[in-house]
N, C-alpha and C positions, 0 to 999 in steps of 0.2 A: 504493500500500500504506500502510495506517495501522497502526502498531504501538504498543501501549501497554504500558508497563512495569508489571508486577504487583508490588505490595509490600504488606506488612502482612497483617492477618487478613481474615476473610470480609467484614466491613463495608467495609473500605478497598478490597478487590478489586472489590466490587460497584460502587462509585463509579467506579473506573478503567475497568472494562468498559463501564459505561453511557456515560461521556464519549467513549470511543473509538468505540463503536458508533454514537453519534449523529453524530460527525464523519464516519465512514465512510459513513453513510447519506446525509448531505448531499452528500458528494463522489462518491457512487456508486462507491466503491472497496473492495477487499478489506480485511478487518480481522483482525488477529491479536494474540495476547498474548505478551509477552516475559518469560521467567523466568530466562534465563541469567545476567544480571547481578544478580539479586535473590534470588528464592526458592530457586534451586538452591544458593545459597551461604549461605542462612539456615537454620540447624539447627532453629530454633523455629517456622518457618513453612512452609507448603506451599500448593499450589494448592487453594483452598477452594471453588471454583466448581463442581466436578464433580458436586455433588449437585443441581444445578439444570438446567432444561430447555434453556438456551441452547446455541448452538454455540460452544464455547470453544476455537477453533483456536489452536495454539501456533506461534509463528514459529520457523523452523528457524535453526540457527547461520548458515547462508549468508545468510538474509534479514536477520538482525540485523547481520551484517557489512556490509551495504549502508549502514548508518548508523554503526556503530561498528567501526572497523578492528580495535580490540583490545578486545572485549567484556569480557574478564577484568579489565581495568583500570578500566572505567567506574565500578564501585561505589566505588572509592577516590578518584576525581577527577572527579566529575560536573561541576564548574564548568568544568574545562578542556574536556571534551567538549562541553558545552552551548555554549561559545563558539566552538570550532574544529571541532566535529563536523559531519556533514552532515545538515541538516534535522532537528535535534534541538530540540524545544520543551520547555523546563522551566517548570513552573508558577511564575509570578512572585510570587504571594501566595495566601493562603488563600481570600479571597472570590472571587466569580465574575470570571473574566477575560474582558472584553469582546472582546479580540483573538482569543479562541479560535475564534470563528465566521469569522474571516478566514484561518485556516490553509489551506494548500494541500497537495495530495498531491505527493510522499510525505512523511510526517512520523513521527517517533518521539516519543511523548508520555511525559514523565516528570513525575509529580506525583500528587496525591491527588484533585483535582477534586471536592471535596465541596460540591456545590450542585446542586439539581434543575434549575437553569437550563441546565446543560450538556446535559441530555437531555429537556427538556420537549417537544420536537417529536416524540419517539418514545416517549412515556410508555407507550402500550399495548403496544408491542413489548418494552419493558423489563419490564413486569409479566408478560408471557408468558414471557420468557426466565428470569425469576427465580422461576418456579413450581417448587416442590420436587418432585423425582422421588418418586412415592408409595412405591416399593419401599424407599426409604431411611428412611421414617418409619412403616412398617407397625406398629411397636410402640406408637406414640402416636396412631394414627388415631382411636381411640375417645375419647381425651382431647381431641383436636381437635374432634370433634363436640360434646362437652360444652361446650367453650369457645364454640363458635358458637351454641349454644342458650341460653346464659346471658348475663346482662349482665356479662360478664367484663372484668376490667381486668388487663392484663399490666404488672406493675411490675418493671422490670429494675434490679437492684442489682448493679453491677459493682464488685468490690473486688479480690480476687486479685492479678493482675499490676499493678493500679493502686496497690497499697499499697507497692510498693518505692520507694525514695527517688527514683530518677530519674523514674519515671512520675508519682509524686505531685507532684514539683516542676513537671512540665509539664502534666499533665491535671488534677491535683487530685482530691479524692474528695468526692462529694456528701454532704451532711449528712442526718441523720435528719429534720431540720426540713423540708428540701426535699420528701422523700417524704411526710411527714405532711400537709404543706400541699397537695401535689398530690392525694393521696387524698381529702382533705377537699373540694377543689374538684370532683372528679368525683362524689363522693357527694352533694354539694349539688345537682347537676344530674341525677343518676341514683341515687336512694336505694336502688335494688335492686342496686347494683353489688356484684359478688363479686370479691374481690382474690386475684390469683395472683402470688406473688412468684417471680421467676426470678432466681437468684443463685448465685454461686460461694462464698458465705459465708452460708449459711442461719442459722447460730448467731448471727452479728452481727445479722441481721434480727430474729430472735426476741428478742434481748436489748435492742435499741435502738429498735425501732419499736413504738409503741402500737397493736397490732393487735387486732381483735375475733375472735370465734369464726368468723366467716364468711370465712376466708382459707385458702388452700392454699399449700404451699411446693414449688417445683419446683427441685431442685438440679441444677446443671450437671454435677455429677459422676455423676449417674445417667443422664443423656441425652447424646447427641452434640450438638455445636454445631448441626448442621443440624436436629435434632429440636427443640431449644429455639427456634431461628429459626422453624420451621414453626408451633409452638404459639403463639408471640407474634403471628404474623400472623392467627391465628384468633380472637384476643380482640376484643371490641367496642371497647374503649378501650385506650390505651397511655400509660404513664408511662415516659419514656425516661431512661436515664443519659446522661452526656456521652461517649457511645460510638457509633461508627458501626454497631456490631453491633445496637444496639437502635433506632437511627434507621430502619433499613431495614424491619423488621417494621411499625413505625408507618406508614411511607409506603406499604407494600404492603397494609396493612389497607384493605379495600374497603367497609367499613361506611359508609353515607352519613351516619349520625348519630354517628360516632366523635368522641371527645374525646381529643386528644393533648396531653400536657403535657411540656415540655422545659425544661432548665435555661437560665437566661439566661447563666450563666457556664460556658462550654464548656471553656475552658482557664484555667490560673492567670494567664497573661499576658492581661490584658483589652484590650491594644492590638491583639490579633488580631481582625480583623473577621469575626464569624460570622453576620452578618445574612442572608447569602445561603444559609446552611445550613438554616435553619428555615423551613418553609412558613408563609405569613402566617396561615393559619387555625389553626395550633397555638398553644397558650398557653405563654408562657415565665414561669417563676418563678425 
């Protein structure tokens, strides 16, 4: 049995699922998701994967107890359990962990696993699992067709929760300069590009970015998270924020001629190695 601990929002949960699924595939073992020590105790988060096509089976309390004798205590003392628990593997650092491929069954995975290297062997399966259920995006299907037919660029500007003091000190906030330079780079290669801003702060975008008339604004307050996610996957090109939520639509984008721009600085702490997060064909600014 492979169990992966779910934590964070949709983008984080996608990475966790993909890594766990890949390991289970390699070992030919059952795979389940654990929420007892994390999401069930987090009032701000929930299971965000249920709008996708994959089989997101949840581990039962009994199955979790095979690894964690006292699951309710794990959230408060992960270091103790990682050292003395049974078959618990905690992610040692942000970049790709080469020891991951050596793990054996059974194992409880606790980490973020933010690198495509973890699931590169089952890429087609992950793309299929992360297809959005059409009934959840019926309201925006026509907009999706429009994005597919145009030389559209999804520009994700995430501010909202990133503007509070704690988040800013860790993640940082991307500058207007980054977005303007990224848009310029894509327009240089694709002059017909049409810009679509996806943001939780449209007013900031309008006031701070030098945009022309050929733009549209898509507010995250008008759509659900899964609708925005779906629409960003339908764009021809992507400009991503330092956010796993915008990383995934760019990766899932199947256009062979796509241009993806991502920030060089993903975190405020530049000692965190993010080289394994960004695919080599993406441009970093």
